[in-house]
C-alpha positions as CSV (number, residue, x, y, z in Angstrom):
1,M,76.6,-37.6,-46.9
2,A,76.8,-41.1,-45.3
3,L,78.3,-39.6,-42.2
4,F,74.9,-39.7,-40.5
5,S,71.9,-41.8,-41.0
6,Q,68.5,-40.8,-42.5
7,S,67.1,-41.1,-38.9
8,A,68.9,-37.9,-38.0
9,L,66.8,-36.0,-40.5
10,R,63.2,-35.0,-40.3
11,P,60.6,-36.9,-42.5
12,G,60.9,-35.9,-46.1
13,V,64.3,-34.2,-45.9
14,R,66.8,-35.5,-48.4
15,K,70.5,-35.6,-47.8
16,R,71.2,-33.4,-50.8
17,E,69.3,-30.7,-48.9
18,V,71.6,-31.0,-45.9
19,F,74.5,-30.9,-48.3
20,G,73.2,-27.6,-49.8
21,W,72.6,-26.2,-46.3
22,A,76.2,-27.2,-45.2
23,M,77.6,-25.5,-48.3
24,Y,76.6,-22.2,-46.8
25,D,78.8,-22.9,-43.8
26,F,81.5,-23.8,-46.4
27,A,80.9,-20.5,-48.2
28,N,80.9,-18.0,-45.4
29,S,83.8,-19.5,-43.3
30,G,86.3,-18.1,-45.7
31,Y,85.2,-14.6,-44.6
32,T,85.8,-15.2,-40.9
33,T,89.0,-17.1,-41.6
34,V,90.7,-14.7,-44.0
35,V,89.1,-11.3,-43.2
36,I,88.3,-11.4,-39.5
37,T,91.0,-13.8,-38.3
38,A,94.1,-14.5,-40.4
39,V,94.8,-11.7,-42.9
40,F,92.9,-8.5,-42.8
41,A,92.8,-8.1,-39.0
42,A,96.5,-8.2,-38.7
43,Y,97.0,-6.0,-41.8
44,F,94.6,-3.5,-40.4
45,V,96.5,-3.1,-37.2
46,G,100.0,-3.4,-38.6
47,G,99.6,-1.9,-42.1
48,I,96.6,0.4,-42.3
49,A,96.9,1.7,-38.7
50,K,100.7,1.5,-38.9
51,G,101.1,-0.4,-35.6
52,A,99.6,2.5,-33.6
53,P,98.6,1.6,-30.0
54,W,95.0,2.3,-30.8
55,G,95.0,-0.1,-33.8
56,A,93.6,-3.1,-32.0
57,F,91.0,-1.0,-30.3
58,A,89.9,0.6,-33.7
59,W,89.6,-2.9,-35.2
60,T,87.4,-4.0,-32.3
61,V,85.3,-0.8,-32.6
62,A,84.5,-1.5,-36.2
63,L,83.4,-5.1,-35.4
64,S,81.4,-3.8,-32.4
65,V,79.5,-1.3,-34.6
66,S,78.6,-4.1,-37.0
67,Y,77.5,-6.3,-34.1
68,A,75.4,-3.5,-32.6
69,I,73.6,-3.1,-35.9
70,V,72.9,-6.8,-36.1
71,M,71.7,-6.9,-32.5
72,L,69.1,-4.2,-33.1
73,S,67.9,-5.5,-36.4
74,M,68.3,-9.3,-36.7
75,P,65.5,-10.4,-34.4
76,A,63.0,-8.3,-36.3
77,I,64.4,-9.5,-39.6
78,G,64.0,-13.0,-38.4
79,A,60.5,-12.5,-37.2
80,W,59.6,-11.0,-40.6
81,A,61.2,-13.9,-42.4
82,D,59.1,-16.3,-40.3
83,L,55.9,-14.5,-41.0
84,H,56.5,-14.5,-44.7
85,A,58.4,-17.8,-45.1
86,A,61.2,-15.7,-46.7
87,K,64.4,-17.0,-45.0
88,K,65.9,-18.1,-48.3
89,K,65.1,-14.8,-50.1
90,V,66.6,-12.7,-47.3
91,L,69.6,-15.0,-47.2
92,A,70.2,-14.3,-50.9
93,V,70.2,-10.6,-50.4
94,V,72.6,-10.5,-47.4
95,T,74.9,-13.0,-49.1
96,A,75.3,-10.6,-52.0
97,G,75.9,-7.8,-49.6
98,C,78.7,-9.6,-47.8
99,V,80.4,-10.8,-51.1
100,L,80.4,-7.2,-52.5
101,G,81.6,-5.8,-49.1
102,T,84.4,-8.3,-48.9
103,A,85.5,-7.6,-52.5
104,A,85.5,-3.8,-51.7
105,L,88.0,-4.3,-49.0
106,A,90.6,-4.8,-51.8
107,F,90.6,-1.0,-52.3
108,T,91.5,-0.1,-48.7
109,P,95.3,-0.4,-48.9
110,Q,95.4,2.2,-51.6
111,A,93.6,4.8,-49.6
112,G,96.2,5.4,-46.9
113,G,96.3,7.6,-43.8
114,A,93.1,8.5,-41.9
115,A,91.0,8.0,-45.0
116,G,92.3,4.4,-45.3
117,V,91.5,3.7,-41.7
118,A,88.0,5.1,-42.0
119,L,87.3,3.3,-45.3
120,A,88.6,0.0,-43.9
121,M,86.5,0.3,-40.8
122,A,83.3,1.2,-42.8
123,L,83.7,-1.7,-45.1
124,V,84.3,-4.1,-42.2
125,V,81.1,-2.8,-40.7
126,V,79.2,-3.4,-43.9
127,S,80.6,-6.8,-44.7
128,N,80.5,-8.2,-41.2
129,T,76.9,-7.0,-40.7
130,F,75.8,-8.9,-43.8
131,Y,77.9,-11.9,-42.8
132,S,76.2,-12.0,-39.4
133,Y,72.7,-11.8,-41.0
134,G,73.6,-14.8,-43.2
135,E,74.9,-16.9,-40.3
136,S,71.7,-16.4,-38.4
137,L,69.4,-17.2,-41.3
138,T,71.3,-20.3,-42.3
139,G,71.1,-21.5,-38.7
140,A,67.3,-21.1,-38.8
141,F,67.1,-23.9,-41.4
142,L,68.7,-26.4,-39.1
143,P,65.6,-27.4,-37.1
144,E,63.7,-27.9,-40.4
145,L,66.3,-30.4,-41.5
146,A,67.3,-32.4,-38.4
147,T,65.4,-34.1,-35.7
148,A,66.0,-33.0,-32.1
149,E,68.0,-36.2,-31.4
150,G,70.1,-35.6,-34.6
151,M,70.6,-31.8,-34.2
152,G,74.1,-32.1,-32.8
153,K,75.3,-34.4,-35.6
154,V,73.9,-32.3,-38.4
155,S,75.1,-29.0,-36.9
156,G,78.5,-30.5,-36.2
157,W,78.7,-31.8,-39.8
158,G,77.8,-28.5,-41.2
159,W,80.2,-26.6,-39.0
160,A,83.0,-29.0,-39.8
161,F,82.3,-28.6,-43.5
162,G,82.5,-24.9,-43.0
163,Y,86.0,-25.1,-41.6
164,V,86.9,-27.1,-44.8
165,G,85.7,-24.1,-46.7
166,G,87.7,-21.8,-44.5
167,M,90.8,-23.9,-45.1
168,L,90.3,-23.8,-48.9
169,A,90.0,-20.0,-48.9
170,L,93.0,-19.6,-46.6
171,G,95.0,-22.2,-48.5
172,L,94.6,-20.3,-51.8
173,C,95.3,-17.0,-50.1
174,L,98.4,-18.5,-48.4
175,G,99.7,-19.8,-51.7
176,Y,99.4,-16.3,-53.2
177,V,101.0,-14.6,-50.2
178,L,104.0,-16.9,-50.3
179,W,104.4,-16.3,-54.0
180,S,104.1,-12.5,-53.5
181,Q,106.7,-12.6,-50.7
182,A,109.0,-14.7,-52.8
183,H,108.8,-11.9,-55.4
184,A,109.3,-9.2,-52.7
185,L,105.8,-7.8,-53.1
186,P,104.5,-5.9,-50.1
187,A,101.3,-6.7,-48.1
188,S,99.6,-3.7,-49.8
189,H,99.8,-5.8,-52.9
190,F,98.8,-9.3,-51.8
191,V,96.1,-8.4,-49.2
192,P,93.7,-7.0,-51.8
193,V,94.0,-10.2,-53.9
194,T,93.2,-12.3,-50.8
195,M,90.0,-10.3,-50.3
196,L,88.9,-10.9,-54.0
197,I,89.7,-14.7,-53.6
198,T,87.6,-14.8,-50.4
199,A,84.7,-13.0,-52.0
200,A,84.8,-15.3,-55.1
201,I,84.7,-18.5,-53.0
202,Y,81.9,-17.1,-50.9
203,G,79.7,-16.3,-53.8
204,A,80.4,-19.5,-55.8
205,A,79.8,-21.9,-52.9
206,A,76.6,-20.1,-51.8
207,C,75.1,-20.7,-55.2
208,V,75.1,-24.4,-54.3
209,T,73.0,-23.6,-51.2
210,F,70.4,-21.7,-53.2
211,S,70.1,-24.4,-55.8
212,L,69.7,-27.3,-53.3
213,L,68.1,-25.9,-50.1
214,P,64.3,-25.4,-50.3
215,E,62.3,-23.0,-48.2
216,R,60.1,-25.4,-46.1
217,A,58.4,-22.8,-44.0
218,I,54.8,-21.8,-44.7
219,P,53.8,-18.1,-44.6
220,S,51.3,-17.0,-42.0
221,A,47.8,-16.2,-43.3
222,P,47.4,-12.5,-44.0
223,G,44.9,-12.1,-41.2
224,E,47.3,-13.7,-38.7
225,R,50.3,-11.5,-39.5
226,R,51.6,-9.0,-37.1
227,S,54.5,-6.6,-37.5
228,A,57.9,-8.1,-36.8
229,W,58.2,-5.8,-33.8
230,Q,54.8,-6.9,-32.4
231,Q,55.9,-10.5,-32.7
232,L,59.2,-9.7,-30.9
233,R,57.3,-7.8,-28.1
234,E,55.1,-10.8,-27.6
235,T,58.0,-13.2,-27.5
236,F,59.7,-11.2,-24.8
237,Q,56.5,-11.0,-22.8
238,Q,56.4,-14.7,-22.9
239,A,60.1,-15.1,-21.9
240,R,59.3,-16.9,-18.7
241,A,57.8,-19.7,-20.8
242,Y,61.2,-20.1,-22.6
243,R,63.4,-19.6,-19.5
244,D,65.9,-22.3,-20.6
245,F,66.3,-20.6,-23.9
246,M,66.8,-17.3,-22.0
247,W,69.5,-18.9,-19.8
248,L,71.1,-20.2,-23.0
249,L,71.2,-16.6,-24.4
250,A,72.9,-15.4,-21.2
251,C,75.4,-18.2,-21.3
252,T,76.0,-17.5,-25.0
253,V,76.8,-13.8,-24.4
254,C,79.6,-14.8,-22.0
255,Y,81.3,-17.7,-23.7
256,Q,80.9,-16.4,-27.2
257,G,82.5,-13.2,-26.0
258,G,85.6,-15.2,-25.4
259,V,85.3,-17.1,-28.7
260,A,85.0,-13.7,-30.4
261,V,88.3,-12.7,-28.9
262,A,90.0,-15.8,-30.4
263,I,88.4,-15.3,-33.8
264,T,89.1,-11.6,-34.1
265,L,92.4,-11.2,-32.3
266,A,94.3,-14.5,-32.7
267,A,96.4,-13.3,-35.6
268,I,97.1,-9.9,-33.9
269,Y,98.2,-11.7,-30.7
270,A,100.4,-14.2,-32.6
271,E,102.2,-11.5,-34.5
272,Q,102.6,-8.7,-32.0
273,V,103.1,-10.8,-28.8
274,I,104.6,-14.1,-29.9
275,G,106.5,-12.9,-32.9
276,F,104.9,-14.7,-35.8
277,V,105.3,-13.3,-39.4
278,P,102.2,-13.2,-41.7
279,S,102.9,-16.5,-43.5
280,E,103.4,-18.3,-40.2
281,T,100.2,-16.8,-38.9
282,M,98.3,-18.1,-41.9
283,V,99.7,-21.6,-41.4
284,L,98.7,-21.4,-37.8
285,I,95.2,-20.4,-38.6
286,F,95.1,-23.1,-41.3
287,V,96.0,-25.8,-38.7
288,L,93.6,-24.2,-36.2
289,N,90.8,-24.7,-38.8
290,I,91.7,-28.4,-39.1
291,A,91.4,-28.8,-35.4
292,A,88.1,-26.9,-35.4
293,A,86.7,-29.1,-38.1
294,L,87.6,-32.2,-36.1
295,G,86.2,-30.7,-33.0
296,A,82.9,-29.7,-34.6
297,F,82.5,-33.1,-36.3
298,G,83.5,-35.3,-33.4
299,F,81.6,-33.3,-30.8
300,G,78.5,-33.3,-32.9
301,Y,78.2,-37.1,-32.3
302,L,79.4,-36.8,-28.7
303,Q,76.9,-34.1,-28.1
304,D,73.9,-36.2,-29.1
305,R,75.3,-39.1,-27.0
306,I,76.1,-37.4,-23.7
307,G,73.8,-34.4,-23.9
308,H,74.2,-30.8,-25.2
309,R,74.8,-29.2,-21.9
310,R,77.6,-31.5,-20.9
311,A,79.3,-31.3,-24.2
312,L,79.2,-27.5,-24.2
313,G,80.5,-27.4,-20.6
314,G,83.5,-29.6,-21.5
315,T,84.5,-27.2,-24.3
316,L,84.3,-24.2,-22.0
317,L,86.7,-25.8,-19.6
318,A,89.1,-26.3,-22.6
319,W,88.7,-22.6,-23.4
320,V,89.8,-21.6,-19.9
321,A,92.9,-23.7,-20.4
322,V,93.6,-22.0,-23.7
323,C,93.5,-18.5,-22.1
324,L,95.9,-19.6,-19.3
325,I,98.4,-21.2,-21.8
326,A,98.3,-18.3,-24.2
327,A,98.9,-15.8,-21.5
328,S,101.9,-17.6,-20.1
329,V,103.8,-19.0,-23.1
330,T,106.7,-17.1,-24.7
331,T,107.7,-19.3,-27.6
332,K,106.0,-20.1,-30.9
333,G,105.9,-23.8,-30.0
334,G,104.1,-23.1,-26.8
335,F,101.5,-20.9,-28.6
336,W,100.9,-23.8,-31.1
337,W,99.6,-25.8,-28.2
338,A,97.2,-23.1,-27.2
339,A,96.0,-22.7,-30.8
340,S,95.5,-26.4,-31.2
341,I,93.3,-26.7,-28.1
342,A,91.5,-23.5,-29.2
343,G,90.7,-25.0,-32.6
344,L,89.1,-28.1,-31.0
345,A,87.2,-26.0,-28.6
346,M,86.1,-23.5,-31.1
347,G,84.4,-25.9,-33.5
348,S,82.7,-27.9,-30.8
349,S,81.5,-24.9,-28.8
350,Q,80.0,-23.1,-31.8
351,S,78.3,-26.2,-33.1
352,A,76.9,-27.1,-29.7
353,G,75.5,-23.6,-29.2
354,R,73.7,-23.7,-32.6
355,A,72.3,-27.1,-31.9
356,M,71.0,-26.1,-28.5
357,T,69.3,-23.1,-30.0
358,G,67.7,-25.4,-32.6
359,V,66.3,-27.7,-29.9
360,L,64.9,-24.9,-27.7
361,A,63.4,-22.8,-30.5
362,P,59.7,-23.1,-31.2
363,P,59.2,-24.6,-34.7
364,R,57.0,-21.8,-36.0
365,Q,59.5,-19.1,-34.9
366,L,62.8,-20.5,-36.0
367,A,64.2,-17.4,-37.7
368,E,63.0,-15.2,-34.9
369,F,64.7,-17.3,-32.2
370,F,67.8,-17.7,-34.2
371,G,67.7,-13.9,-34.5
372,L,67.7,-13.7,-30.7
373,W,70.6,-16.2,-30.6
374,T,72.4,-13.9,-33.1
375,F,71.6,-10.9,-30.8
376,A,73.4,-12.8,-28.0
377,T,76.4,-13.7,-30.1
378,R,76.8,-10.2,-31.5
379,L,76.5,-8.7,-28.0
380,A,79.2,-11.1,-27.1
381,G,81.2,-9.9,-30.1
382,I,81.0,-6.4,-28.7
383,I,81.8,-7.3,-25.0
384,G,84.7,-9.7,-25.7
385,P,86.9,-8.0,-28.3
386,L,86.1,-4.5,-27.2
387,S,87.0,-5.3,-23.6
388,Y,90.2,-7.0,-24.9
389,G,91.1,-3.9,-26.9
390,A,90.3,-1.5,-24.1
391,I,92.4,-3.6,-21.6
392,T,95.3,-3.7,-24.1
393,W,95.1,0.1,-24.5
394,M,94.9,0.8,-20.8
395,T,97.8,-1.5,-19.9
396,G,100.1,0.1,-22.5
397,G,99.7,-2.7,-25.0
398,N,99.9,-5.6,-22.6
399,Q,97.9,-8.2,-24.5
400,R,98.8,-11.0,-22.1
401,I,96.7,-9.4,-19.3
402,A,93.9,-9.0,-21.9
403,I,93.9,-12.7,-22.9
404,L,94.1,-13.8,-19.3
405,T,91.0,-11.7,-18.3
406,T,89.2,-13.4,-21.2
407,A,89.1,-16.6,-19.1
408,V,86.6,-14.9,-16.9
409,L,84.0,-14.9,-19.7
410,F,84.3,-18.7,-20.1
411,V,83.9,-19.2,-16.4
412,A,80.8,-17.1,-16.4
413,G,79.5,-19.1,-19.3
414,L,80.0,-22.3,-17.3
415,L,78.0,-20.9,-14.3
416,L,75.1,-19.8,-16.6
417,L,75.0,-23.2,-18.2
418,L,74.1,-24.9,-15.0
419,P,70.4,-23.9,-14.7
420,I,69.6,-25.1,-18.3
421,D,67.2,-28.1,-18.5
422,M,67.1,-29.3,-22.1
423,R,64.0,-31.5,-21.6
424,R,62.1,-28.7,-20.0
425,G,63.2,-26.2,-22.7
426,R,62.2,-28.5,-25.5
427,A,58.8,-29.1,-24.0
428,A,58.2,-25.4,-23.8
429,A,59.2,-25.0,-27.4
430,L,56.7,-27.6,-28.5
431,R,53.9,-26.5,-26.3
432,E,52.1,-24.5,-29.0
433,E,52.8,-27.2,-31.6
434,G,50.8,-29.8,-29.6
435,G,53.8,-32.0,-28.8
436,P,54.5,-35.3,-30.5
437,Q,50.9,-35.5,-31.8
438,S,51.5,-32.6,-34.1
439,G,54.3,-34.4,-35.9
440,V,57.1,-32.6,-34.1
441,E,59.2,-35.1,-32.2
442,P,59.8,-35.0,-28.5
443,F,63.3,-34.6,-27.0
444,A,65.0,-37.3,-25.0
445,A,68.6,-36.1,-24.7
446,R,69.9,-34.3,-21.7
């Protein structure tokens, strides 16, 4: 934990608490890496859906349903957690939900036919919904741990640590897949085991978080409490006071839509368009996670130095390049270049977005505002993959056109990033706290 100085942390915060917080990134990254990206996504399309033209679309529908549930419920859950200082308690419940949902995916290959497709889609909805709740709630702890000037470093460190967790889960799964293939065992045998491995790592690593990370929030006095929906209604009525945060949400919807395409459809594209086999895809995603960890860690420091907006803008340019390269290459070697750049851009763009949210969120409404950020990322998760799946279906399975149109989302994100003023947004977030005199530090970065 000597990777950043104590000055990056708020007064009274110990480095072991940051380690505990980062362990949740470590825990849940295996879910996105193995289930959403590398293993189950490709198996769903090629194995459960038997390679049908609607397979990719059905996969994106399942994800979109889960994101819609999160969009409609997470801001209110966040507001309730703020009012009752219950982020940690709610995080424990949703973690159990995701772990159990992931483990249950092990039963889908045995179902077969339409029942198998329906069961797989339902369990993906359940597990991904709980995963999304957890991602939002753990993000809400960040401003309690890091200063505004150190937010990028701490966020980047946590996200980089998360990719290490993803690599551990994927590495263990890859080892079992290679052993299974050497013994001529089918995917219907080894995919269930990878789901159990992923669930076990998630649950075990999350226990470290719950043992080291305290709940620092203070519950509102009973006479001051309003319902979560009343709190949300008031926040939206005051949206003009948080205009830079609202611009960030609009920007997030666009660029995270493109990132969601990369996360949910990379393995499908690699296997069905470029010609990768499952073991090659897993190695590809493993290396992509290494690049993402380096991107998140390095850009965390660069972000605090050059400013959040500039750092995020640079990563969005890199994403545009990824889309152009992926749409044009025909060889595995060429696709490796696109994947490597995507890895660097993925870690840095996700870390930057979380840190910017932490800077612009009012200290007394952290879970609520991170719930709004989750609303934006999940709306992006619907728009990006669903449009990709629809374009693929309408063009007779032409995923090259679909990945090329994804570049438009990153360009739109760049344009929506321009109006954001981080100084002004931080000042608005601290207005009700009384500024520096209240013990909440000012913000000097760009």
